[in-house]
Structures are given as C-alpha cells and as structure tokens.
C-alpha positions in Angstrom: 59.5 73.5 132.5 60.8 70.8 130.0 63.3 72.8 127.9 63.9 72.0 124.3 67.0 71.3 122.4 67.8 73.7 119.5 65.3 73.1 116.8 68.0 73.1 114.2 69.5 70.2 116.1 72.8 69.2 117.5 74.2 66.3 115.6 77.7 66.8 116.7 77.7 63.5 118.4 77.8 61.8 115.0 80.7 63.8 113.8 84.2 62.4 113.4 87.2 64.1 115.0 88.4 67.3 113.3 91.8 68.4 112.2 94.4 69.5 114.9 93.6 72.9 116.3 95.1 76.0 114.8 96.3 79.0 116.8 93.6 81.6 117.5 93.1 84.6 119.7 89.4 84.5 120.3 88.5 87.5 118.1 86.2 85.4 115.8 84.0 84.3 118.7 81.6 81.6 117.7 81.7 82.7 114.1 85.0 80.8 113.1 83.3 78.6 110.5 86.0 76.0 110.8 86.3 73.3 108.2 83.6 70.6 108.5 84.4 67.0 109.1 84.9 65.1 105.7 81.5 63.5 105.5 79.6 66.6 106.2 81.9 68.7 104.0 81.2 66.5 101.0 77.5 67.0 101.5 77.8 70.8 101.8 80.4 71.1 99.1 77.9 71.3 96.1 76.2 74.3 97.7 79.4 76.4 97.8 79.4 79.4 95.4 77.0 82.1 94.7 73.8 82.5 96.8 70.7 83.2 94.8 69.6 86.6 96.2 67.6 88.6 93.8 67.3 91.5 96.4 71.1 91.7 97.0 71.4 94.9 95.0 68.5 96.7 96.7 68.6 95.5 100.3 71.8 95.9 102.2 70.7 93.5 104.8 70.1 90.8 102.3 73.4 91.5 100.6 75.1 91.0 104.1 73.1 87.7 104.6 74.3 86.4 101.2 77.9 87.4 101.8 77.8 85.7 105.3 76.6 82.4 103.8 79.0 82.5 100.8 82.0 83.3 103.0 81.2 80.8 105.7 80.5 77.9 103.4 83.7 78.7 101.5 85.6 78.3 104.9 83.6 75.2 105.9 84.3 73.5 102.7 87.8 75.0 102.2 86.8 76.4 98.8 87.2 79.9 97.2 84.1 80.2 95.0 83.6 82.8 92.3 81.7 85.9 93.3 80.4 87.2 90.0 76.8 86.3 91.0 73.8 86.0 88.9 70.7 85.2 90.9 68.8 83.5 88.0 71.9 81.3 87.1 72.4 80.5 90.8 68.8 79.5 91.4 68.9 77.2 88.4 72.1 75.3 89.5 71.7 71.5 90.5 72.5 72.6 94.1 71.6 76.1 95.2 71.0 78.3 98.1 68.3 80.9 97.8 67.5 83.7 100.2 65.0 86.5 100.2 61.8 88.1 101.5 58.2 87.5 100.4 58.6 90.4 98.1 60.9 88.3 95.9 58.7 86.6 93.3 61.0 83.5 93.4 60.5 83.2 97.2 56.7 84.0 97.0 56.3 81.2 94.4 57.6 78.5 96.8 54.5 78.9 99.0 56.5 78.8 102.3 54.7 79.2 105.7 56.0 82.7 106.2 53.0 83.5 108.6 55.0 81.4 111.1 58.0 83.6 110.8 56.4 86.8 112.1 58.1 90.1 111.7 61.7 89.1 112.5 61.7 85.3 112.1 62.5 83.0 109.2 61.8 79.8 107.4 64.6 77.4 106.3 63.6 74.5 104.0 65.4 71.9 102.0 63.5 71.4 98.7 64.1 68.7 96.2 62.4 69.5 92.8 62.9 68.5 89.2 66.1 66.7 90.0 67.5 69.9 91.7 68.2 70.5 95.4 67.4 73.8 96.9 67.9 75.3 100.3 65.9 78.3 101.0 66.2 80.9 103.7 63.0 83.1 103.6 61.4 85.8 105.8 58.9 88.6 105.7 61.6 91.3 106.3 65.3 91.5 105.4 66.4 91.2 109.0 64.6 87.8 109.2 66.6 86.6 106.3 69.8 87.7 108.1 68.8 85.8 111.3 67.9 82.8 109.1 71.2 83.0 107.4 73.2 82.8 110.7 70.8 80.0 111.9 71.6 77.9 108.8 75.3 78.4 109.4 74.9 77.6 113.1 73.1 74.4 112.2 75.8 73.4 109.7 78.6 74.1 112.1 77.0 72.0 114.8 76.3 69.0 112.5 72.8 69.3 111.1 72.5 67.5 107.7 72.1 70.1 104.8 69.3 68.3 103.1 66.9 68.0 106.0 65.8 71.5 106.9 62.2 72.3 107.7 62.3 75.1 110.3 60.1 78.1 111.0 61.2 80.3 113.9 60.4 83.7 115.3 61.7 85.4 118.4 59.7 84.9 121.6 60.9 88.3 122.9 60.7 91.5 120.8 63.3 93.7 122.6 66.6 91.9 122.9 69.0 94.4 124.1 72.6 94.8 125.3 73.0 97.6 128.0 76.6 99.0 127.7 77.7 100.5 130.9 80.2 102.5 128.9 81.4 105.9 130.0 82.4 108.8 127.7 86.1 108.5 128.6 86.0 104.9 127.4 86.1 103.4 131.0 83.4 100.7 131.5 81.6 100.4 134.8 81.7 96.8 135.9 83.8 96.1 132.7 86.6 93.5 132.8 87.5 93.4 129.2 89.4 96.5 128.4 88.1 100.0 127.3 84.7 100.6 125.7 84.5 99.4 122.2 83.1 102.8 121.3 86.1 105.1 120.5 84.2 108.3 121.3 87.3 110.4 120.7 87.4 109.4 117.0 83.7 109.2 116.3 81.9 110.3 114.3 84.7 110.5 111.7 86.2 107.0 112.2 84.0 103.9 112.3 86.1 101.1 113.6 85.8 97.8 111.9 85.2 96.4 115.3 81.7 98.0 115.2 80.8 95.9 112.2 82.2 92.8 113.8 80.2 93.6 116.9 77.0 93.9 114.8 77.7 90.6 113.0 78.2 88.8 116.4 75.0 90.2 117.8 72.9 89.6 114.7 74.1 86.0 114.7 72.3 85.4 118.1 69.4 87.7 117.4 70.2 90.8 119.6 68.4 93.7 118.0 69.3 96.7 120.2 72.2 98.3 122.0 72.2 101.0 124.7 75.5 102.7 124.0 76.2 104.5 127.3 76.2 103.9 131.0 72.9 104.0 132.9 74.9 106.4 135.3 74.7 108.8 132.4 76.3 112.2 131.8 74.3 115.1 130.4 76.9 115.4 127.5 75.5 112.2 126.0 72.4 114.1 124.8 74.4 117.1 123.3 74.8 117.7 119.5 78.4 116.4 119.3 77.5 113.1 121.1 74.3 112.6 119.3 76.4 112.7 116.1 78.7 110.2 117.5 75.8 107.8 118.4 74.4 108.4 114.9 77.7 107.2 113.3 77.5 104.0 115.4 73.8 103.6 114.4 74.7 103.8 110.7 76.9 100.7 111.1 74.6 98.7 113.3 71.4 99.4 111.2 71.9 96.9 108.4 72.3 94.2 111.0 68.9 94.9 112.5 70.3 96.6 115.6 68.7 99.8 116.9 70.5 102.3 119.0 69.3 103.5 122.4 70.7 106.0 124.9 70.7 106.2 128.7 69.3 109.6 129.7 70.2 111.3 132.9 67.1 112.8 134.4 68.6 116.2 135.3 70.1 116.8 131.9 68.2 120.0 131.1 69.0 121.6 134.3 72.7 120.5 134.2 73.0 122.0 130.7 71.4 125.2 132.1 68.5 125.0 129.7 65.7 124.6 132.2 65.3 125.8 135.8 63.9 122.5 137.0 63.6 118.8 136.1 60.1 118.5 137.4 58.3 116.2 134.9 55.0 118.1 135.3 56.6 121.4 134.3 55.6 122.3 130.7 59.1 123.8 130.0 60.7 120.5 131.0 58.3 118.4 128.8 59.0 120.8 125.9 62.8 120.5 126.3 62.6 116.7 126.1 60.3 116.8 123.1 62.7 119.1 121.3 65.6 116.9 122.3 63.8 113.8 121.0 63.2 115.6 117.8 66.8 116.4 117.5 67.9 112.9 118.1 65.4 111.4 115.6 66.6 113.8 112.9 70.1 112.3 113.4 69.0 108.7 114.1 65.6 108.1 112.4 65.3 104.6 113.9 66.5 105.6 117.4 65.0 103.1 119.8 64.4 105.4 122.8 65.7 106.0 126.3 66.9 103.9 129.2 66.6 105.7 132.5 68.1 105.1 135.9 66.3 107.5 138.3 66.3 108.0 142.1 68.7 105.2 142.6 72.2 105.2 144.1 72.3 109.0 144.1 71.0 109.5 140.6 68.5 112.3 140.2 64.8 111.5 139.4 61.3 112.6 139.5 61.1 111.7 143.2 63.3 114.7 143.8 60.2 116.8 142.9 57.7 114.7 144.7 56.6 113.0 141.5 56.3 109.3 140.8 58.4 107.1 138.6 55.3 106.8 136.3 55.0 110.6 136.0 58.6 110.9 135.1 58.6 107.9 132.6 55.4 109.1 130.9 56.8 112.6 130.3 59.7 111.1 128.5 57.5 108.6 126.7 55.4 111.5 125.3 58.5 113.0 123.8 59.5 109.8 121.9 56.1 108.5 121.1 55.5 110.5 117.8 58.7 108.8 116.5 57.8 105.3 117.6 60.3 105.3 120.4 60.0 103.7 123.9 61.2 104.4 127.4 62.8 101.6 129.5 62.5 102.8 133.1 64.7 100.8 135.5 63.2 99.5 138.7 66.5 99.2 140.4 65.9 101.6 143.3 66.7 101.7 147.0 66.9 104.6 149.4 68.8 105.2 152.6 65.6 106.7 153.9 64.0 103.2 154.0 65.6 101.1 156.8 63.3 98.1 156.4 64.8 95.8 153.7 66.5 96.8 150.5 65.1 93.7 148.8 61.5 95.1 149.3 62.0 98.6 148.0 61.6 98.1 144.2 58.3 96.4 144.7 57.1 99.0 147.2 57.9 101.8 144.9 56.5 100.3 141.7 53.6 98.1 142.6 51.3 101.0 143.5 52.0 102.3 140.0 50.7 99.3 138.1 48.7 100.4 135.1 49.8 104.1 135.4 52.6 103.9 132.9 52.2 105.0 129.2 51.8 102.3 126.6 55.3 102.9 125.2 57.0 102.5 128.7 58.4 99.3 129.8 59.8 98.7 133.4 63.2 97.1 133.4 63.6 94.8 136.4 66.7 93.0 137.5 66.5 89.1 137.8 66.6 89.4 141.6 65.6 91.9 144.2 69.1 92.9 145.4 71.9 93.2 142.7 73.0 90.4 140.2 74.2 88.1 143.0 75.6 84.6 142.1 72.1 83.4 143.1 69.1 85.3 144.0 65.4 84.2 144.2 63.4 85.8 141.3 62.3 89.4 141.8 58.8 89.6 143.4 57.8 92.3 140.8 57.6 89.6 138.2 53.8 88.6 138.2 52.9 91.4 140.5 52.2 94.1 137.9 49.7 92.6 135.4 48.9 96.0 133.8 52.5 97.0 133.2 55.0 95.5 130.7 58.1 94.3 132.4 61.4 93.4 130.8 64.1 91.4 132.7 67.6 92.7 133.2 70.4 90.2 133.5 74.1 90.9 134.0 76.4 89.2 131.4 79.4 90.9 132.8 80.4 89.1 136.1 80.5 91.9 138.6 79.9 89.7 141.5 81.2 86.3 140.1 85.0 86.8 139.9 85.2 89.2 137.0 86.7 87.7 133.8 89.2 85.3 135.5 86.6 83.0 137.1 84.9 80.7 134.8 81.1 80.8 135.4 78.7 79.9 132.6 75.6 82.0 133.5 73.0 80.4 131.2 71.9 78.0 134.1 71.3 81.1 136.2 69.2 82.8 133.5 67.2 79.6 133.0 66.7 79.2 136.7 65.0 82.6 136.8 63.1 82.4 133.6 61.6 79.0 134.6 60.6 80.2 138.1 56.9 80.0 138.6 55.3 83.3 139.9 51.8 81.7 140.2 50.5 85.2 139.2 47.7 83.4 137.2 48.1 79.9 138.6 50.6 77.3 138.1 52.8 77.7 135.1 53.0 81.6 135.2 56.6 81.6 134.8 58.9 84.6 134.8 59.5 83.9 131.1 55.8 84.3 130.4 55.7 87.6 132.2 58.7 89.1 130.3 57.6 87.8 126.8 54.2 89.4 127.3 52.2 86.3 126.9 51.0 86.0 130.4 49.1 89.3 130.3 49.0 90.0 126.6 51.5 92.8 126.5 52.9 93.8 123.1 55.8 95.5 124.6 58.2 92.9 126.0 62.0 92.4 126.3 65.2 91.1 127.9 68.2 93.3 128.6 71.7 92.1 129.4 74.4 94.2 130.9 77.3 93.6 128.4 80.7 92.1 129.1 82.1 93.5 125.8 85.3 95.6 125.6 88.4 96.4 123.6 90.1 93.2 124.6 91.1 91.1 121.5 88.8 88.3 122.8 85.9 90.8 123.3 84.9 89.6 126.8 88.0 89.3 128.8 88.1 85.5 128.6 87.1 82.9 126.1 84.4 81.4 128.3 82.8 84.7 129.0 82.0 84.8 125.4 79.6 82.0 126.1 77.6 84.2 128.5 77.1 86.9 125.7 76.1 84.1 123.4 73.7 82.4 125.8 72.0 85.7 126.6 71.2 86.2 123.0 70.0 82.7 122.3 67.8 82.8 125.4 66.3 86.2 124.5 65.5 84.7 121.0 64.0 81.5 122.5 63.7 81.3 126.3 62.7 77.6 126.0 66.1 76.6 124.9 68.1 74.6 127.5 71.4 76.0 128.9 72.9 72.6 128.2 72.0 72.7 124.5 73.2 76.3 124.2 76.5 75.4 125.8 76.9 72.5 123.4 76.3 74.6 120.3 78.6 77.4 121.5 81.4 74.9 122.3 81.0 73.3 118.9 81.3 76.6 117.1 83.9 78.1 119.3 86.2 75.1 119.4 85.3 71.8 117.7 82.1 69.8 117.1 83.9 66.6 118.1 81.8 65.0 120.8 84.9 64.0 122.7 85.4 67.7 123.3 81.9 69.0 123.4 80.5 66.6 126.0 83.1 67.1 128.7 83.4 70.9 128.1 79.6 71.2 128.4 79.7 69.4 131.7 82.5 71.7 132.9 80.4 74.7 131.8 77.1 73.4 133.3 78.7 73.0 136.8 80.8 76.1 136.9 78.2 78.6 138.3 77.2 76.3 141.0 80.8 75.9 142.0 81.1 79.7 142.2 78.0 79.9 144.4 79.5 77.2 146.6 82.8 79.1 147.4 81.2 82.6 147.4 77.7 82.6 148.6 76.4 79.2 149.6 72.9 78.4 151.0 71.4 81.7 150.0 74.0 84.1 151.3 74.4 87.3 149.2 76.4 90.5 148.9 79.3 89.2 151.1 81.9 90.6 148.5 84.3 93.3 149.4 82.6 96.7 148.8 83.0 99.1 146.0 84.6 96.9 143.4 83.0 93.7 144.6 86.1 91.6 144.2 86.9 89.0 146.8 85.3 88.3 150.1 84.4 91.0 152.6 81.7 89.6 155.0 83.2 91.6 157.8 82.6 95.0 156.3 80.3 97.0 158.6 81.5 100.6 158.7 80.2 102.2 155.5 77.7 105.1 155.8 74.5 103.4 154.7 73.5 100.1 156.2 72.7 98.4 152.9 76.1 99.1 151.6 77.6 96.7 154.2 77.8 92.9 153.8 76.9 92.5 157.5 73.5 93.9 156.6 72.9 90.9 154.4 74.1 87.9 156.2 73.2 89.0 159.8 75.6 86.5 161.3 75.8 86.4 165.1 76.5 84.0 168.0 73.1 82.4 167.4 72.9 82.0 163.6 73.1 83.5 160.2 70.8 84.7 157.5 68.3 87.5 156.8 64.8 86.8 158.2 62.4 87.8 155.5 59.4 85.9 156.8 56.6 87.5 158.9 58.8 87.5 161.9 61.4 89.6 160.1 61.0 92.0 157.1 58.2 90.0 155.7 59.6 90.4 152.2 58.0 87.0 151.4 54.7 88.6 151.4 55.6 90.4 148.1 55.3 87.1 146.3 52.1 85.3 145.4 50.7 83.3 148.3 51.9 79.9 146.9 55.4 81.2 146.5 55.4 83.0 149.8 54.4 80.0 151.6 57.2 78.0 149.9 59.9 80.5 150.8 58.5 81.2 154.3 58.6 77.6 155.6 61.9 76.1 156.8 60.4 72.8 155.7 59.8 73.8 152.1 62.3 76.4 151.2 65.1 75.0 149.0 68.6 75.0 150.7 69.9 77.1 147.9 67.6 80.1 149.1 67.6 79.3 152.8 69.6 82.1 154.3 68.0 84.6 151.9 64.8 84.2 153.6 65.7 82.8 157.1 67.9 83.4 160.1 69.0 79.9 160.9 70.7 78.6 164.1 74.2 77.3 163.6 73.3 73.9 165.1 70.0 73.5 163.2 69.9 70.3 161.1 69.8 70.6 157.3 68.4 68.1 154.9 71.8 66.5 154.5 71.8 65.6 158.3 74.6 68.1 158.9 74.2 71.1 161.1 74.1 74.4 159.4 77.6 75.2 160.4 78.9 71.8 159.0 76.8 72.2 155.9 78.3 75.7 155.3 81.8 74.3 155.7 80.9 71.5 153.4 79.7 73.9 150.7 82.9 76.0 150.8 85.0 72.9 150.5 82.9 71.6 147.7 83.4 74.9 145.7 87.2 74.7 146.1 87.0 71.0 145.0 84.9 72.0 142.0 87.4 74.4 140.7 90.0 71.7 141.0 87.8 69.4 139.0 87.3 72.1 136.4 91.1 72.3 136.1 91.4 68.6 135.5 88.6 68.6 133.0 90.1 71.3 131.0 93.6 69.9 131.1 92.3 66.6 129.6 90.9 68.7 126.6 94.3 70.0 125.5 94.4 67.9 122.2 91.3 69.7 121.0 92.2 73.3 121.6 94.8 75.6 120.0 97.6 76.6 122.3 96.9 80.4 123.0 93.3 79.7 124.0 94.1 76.6 125.9 96.9 78.4 127.8 94.8 81.4 128.6 91.9 79.3 130.2 94.5 77.2 132.0 96.0 80.3 133.6 92.6 81.8 134.5 91.6 78.5 136.1 94.8 78.7 138.2 93.7 82.1 139.4 90.2 80.9 140.1 91.6 77.9 142.1 93.8 80.2 144.2 91.0 82.6 144.8 88.4 80.0 145.6 90.7 79.0 148.5 90.9 82.7 149.5 87.2 83.0 149.5 86.8 79.7 151.4 89.4 80.6 154.0 88.3 84.2 154.6 84.7 83.2 154.9 85.3 80.4 157.2 87.7 82.4 159.4 85.1 85.3 159.7 82.0 83.1 160.4 84.0 80.9 162.9 84.9 84.1 164.7 81.4 85.6 164.8 79.7 82.3 165.7 82.3 81.2 168.2 82.4 77.8 166.4 85.3 75.5 166.0 86.2 73.6 162.9 85.8 69.8 163.0 89.0 67.8 162.7 88.0 66.8 159.1 88.0 70.5 158.0 91.3 72.1 157.0 91.8 75.4 158.9 92.3 78.6 156.9 95.9 79.3 155.9 95.8 82.7 157.5 93.9 84.3 160.4 91.1 86.7 160.0 93.2 89.9 160.4 95.3 88.8 157.4 92.2 88.3 155.3 90.8 91.7 156.3 94.1 93.4 155.3 93.9 92.3 151.7 92.7 95.3 149.5 92.4 95.8 145.8 92.1 99.6 145.4 92.8 99.5 141.5 90.4 96.6 140.7 88.9 97.1 137.2 85.4 98.1 136.5 84.9 100.4 139.5 84.6 104.1 138.6 
C-alpha cells in the first residue's frame, strides 16, 4: 500500500531554526506548543485571542476545544490574550477563529461539507470574506470539534500555513481504545513507567489532575476509549465501591470523548458467592450479569462495555462448562445491549491440552464460531499468533472470519522489546501488520480493511493498544516511548498514515520542527525497531526471551512445566538446524492462511528472510539470499543489531544542540543501557546456538565475552511489570 503523508501537511522542512532548547521533563508530551519560528508566528499572531465559540457555555467539550486553541496559540505566539470572550465580537474581528457544530447557526450558514466529517470527524477551512480572514473548525458533534481543534494545533506546530486549510477528516476506525493492564494495587502488568495512573485508593473522592491531562493527550490523537483494569481481572472490579471509582474516572474523561470500559473476570459471580456456577447458559448467571450491567450503567451512563480474557493462561471461561467462546460472549452481550454496550472478547487463547502448535490455537478455537457471535460482540485479536514479539507474521484469523467483526490488539508497552530503556519506535511494526494482505477477498484485502470493517461491511470495528502509561513524570518510562502511544492513536484514526510521517510530526511537536533535527531523528526512529529485531530475534525467531518477565535472552530455557512456556519450543535448534516447521511437513500452521499467503510462507524460495525461522526448520549450512550460510547470516544479523545501536547513539549525540539537557541526558543514558544489553543479547544468543549446533565462529566474528554458563546465570528476579 502507498501510504499517505498527514493531510494537514508537514512543512517543517521550510522552517527556520528555533530558539535554544529550554529544560523540560517530558510531562507535556507532544502538547508543548512551543513558540513558532518568526515567519510563522507573525502569520498566526493576528488570530491570537478569543475563539468565537457560541456553544462554549452550553457544551463542555466545545469549551475545552476553545480553551485548547486559545492557550496553545498564546504559547505559540508568546502572547497573553484577554479571555473575556464575546462570540459575536470575536467572529467579527479582522482575523478570527470560529469553532462549533452544525447546530450553531453561524457554522451552519457557512455551508461546509460536514457530511464528510461523519460522526466524529471535522472540517477545517480557511475563509477570506469581505476583507476578513476566518479559520473555522466545524463538526457534527462536539467531540469532532475537539478533534479538529487538536488537528489545527498539530498542523500549526508542524509548519502548515494558517491561511490554507481545506481539510475534512473522519476516523477510519470507530473503537480506538487503550487497554490498561493496571491492577487494583496500582501495579501494572507489563508496565515499565511506574505505578498505575489510577490512584484507586483515593478514588472516587480525589480526581487527580493527571486524569485530565491523560484525557487531553488521548483526545489530541483521537483515542476514544480506555479499559481501566487488567485483562487478568479481579472480581472486586465489578463491586459497588470499585464501580464508583470507575465512575469518577469516567466523569473526567467524558468531556474529552473517551468512554470507560472494564475488564470482566468470567467467574466473578461465583467468586463473589452470588451464583453457584458461571455457566453462561444458566439463567441465574445471565440474570446476575444483567443486573450487574444495570448497576454499572446507573453509575456510568455511557459505559462502553466489557473486555474479557477467558480460558487463557489459567483464566476461567465458558469452556470450563463445555460452552463455547460465542456462548459466553453472547450472554454478556445480552446484558449490556439494552444500554448500547459491547463486549470485546479476546482471542488470545492457548491450552496445555493442545500439544500441536500454540500459533494455531486461536484460529482453531474461533474459526468454527464465525457468524455465531451477537451483533454487539467484537473479537479482539493480537497482531500475531504468539504474543507481541518484536516481529510476527500477521495473525491468520484476520481474513478468516468474514461474518465476525475483528479488532486488532497491538502492544504499545514493550514487554518483549527491552522495556522502557531500549529505544524501539513501533509504528513500522503496526504499519507492517496493517498493510499485510490476507487475500481474503482477493489481492488488496489488507488487515487494515479487515479491522476497519470495510472488507466485509462490519459496522463494529476497532483497534486496541496495550498502554505504556504510568505514574512516571514522562508518562511512558522514556521520552521515545511516548512516540509509540502517539503513533498508535494516529494510526487508529487513519491507518493509511505512514510511520515516517507520524515520526516526523511527533518529533516536531515533542522537540523542535527544525528540519536539521526532524530529519535525522526520524531516521533514527525508523530504523530502531529493526535494530532490536536484529539483536533479539533475527530471521523470524520468536519468544527466545528469559521467561516470566521476558527481559533479556533465555533461548536455553527448557525446564518449565508446559512446553509452550519454554523458548526451546519456539526455536527448535538442534545439531541440524533451527526454526519451527509450520509447513505441511510440520504443524501445517501455514494452512490457516488463505492459499496465496500459505504458498508464500510455505516455500523456502518465496518466504521473506524476516519470517524464515517462524515457518521453516532450516539447516545451518543452507544458503541464504545473501549468499551466506544460515549460521553466518544469523551471526551477521546479531552483529548488525549491535552496530545499529551504536549508530543510534552517534545519531542522538549529534542532536544535542536541539534538545534540552534533561531529556537529552535521559535518552543518552538509556541508549548506553541499550548498547550494553544488545551486546548481552548478541553474546548470549551466539554462545547458546554455537553450543547447540556445534558450529564454530568464523575468524571475522568476535567471540562472546563470556561463556554460556555465565550467560545462563544472569537473573532478574525483580524485573518490573511481572506480577
């Protein structure tokens, strides 16, 4: 797919250098609204002041949008404009900004193409009339006005001229959700940025300012939903005291267009001793969930619905009662349907009772259920068939269930990519999956078209991202991990945006729009994820991390109770070769894809090297496309990964003049950690695979600094995010 640049443009290349960087701590994210370069500031300056917003007094969301524009333009132009706003006087000024919905007569009179904005989108237009210049942000609903306000500010901050707007946008995906794996004690599963931002102990009485700032950040990138609690949920989450806490958060998020959802533990009524069973076909169970839904909606009238992890990793579910996932999901769906709620049912399932291939289990469980889910159920499918690896082929369920809405689940937090101290910009990973062609209805049947509903005409559609947000001052544990949160939101809004363009606009807003900074930092970001793949999981290897916390290498682990918990299960290295045979001679997982895709993956001649060992067990001496043997190619990739981190360090060091000292120093320190640990990954992996294969290292390859026993002895029992 040919991806687009942002429609509002990136004219940063034309901007002059900005003022010296001031010290910052990252809290403001990409909403810093730094002073504009002189030429652009002079153009924007006349629009500073009061925004004409006739609905300001009656619509909280429009009042927020007006305040965002006024405050941001003040900051960009270094003014402090008066705030005694009169909408009529503001609209009549020689230069004015007007915002509102179609219900505002002044907006309606402009004849803007609001049909193109849909339910959540917006129109931004520059209008010259009767000697006056007007910029209008209009929408059909208040939330569209808010999204348009943030789009306007993003465009100005990244260099778009203020007198040339002619934009109509609406999101390509309806459900754009963050999944918080936050526990009730404020620990965060797979969280690497402090505690949960939800201070449950003080809720509902104390609503931290951080909740509002969280809502602002999400609204600025179009995210419209948040699942507040971990998918490995506790029954307490659905009791009255905790519903009241969730309701308090919902009150803060609501004006920003964000609905609250809750993860539901399947066995909650049994564990609360209110039913004797959790069988979804038992009338008493259905009645309990209906009453619980009524209770939640009484407290949170716009409650979005439930997210459910069932019969996975020890979690209870309907299969415990010999019922299907569809029967379980539909029972919950009936409980929330009268209120307009939905159920998001996760397809991340695997069982120790199925010894065949973990990668096949979700498809095997769910494919027979296609068309059997209620119309307010959407099945949430991870981007790949295993578990958020640095690289995975797209999940075979995409394109395989035409009668069932599917939403994709990405991981924004970096469980398998070095936590918060390894720089890995994930938008290229998201883009790679979204652009993948399922061939479900012929060429061009991309994963993006599956999850936005357009391929099969599904009205229920969505993207979910496992959040990387916590109580750290910089929100995500590192400055560059903010870019993954940002990129997820931007791609959920418009999956045709390029990861390169998203990196450029994030960098321009987060640091400086100076092209002397934006261009090299974008190059650094765009290569970072591939660098991590090289030193961790080259050539399609997967799940070779140390077990439990998933930090650092552990390809030797083989003694855990269940086979699929052990890295040796995934790489299958022996004296003859390495890789998991998923062709017809092995598990035949390739057969779960459409024939065109299956043939591509099944053939050694056509499968891409990046997926080779995911689908094939390959001999150590087999020749690769590079002309090297597999063993030599594997060594080359590990070395390339280490060199890539060194290159990132040099690229970042050259950007010191553009970045304030605190943020520059933090990134520098983290890159030093990444460099050291990339060598650890390289050395441990080479030592292990050399031992297993009996291969020696060529003279041109530096031997590992330590032997295999040393590598195996390294442990991290207190690594964060593992609870």
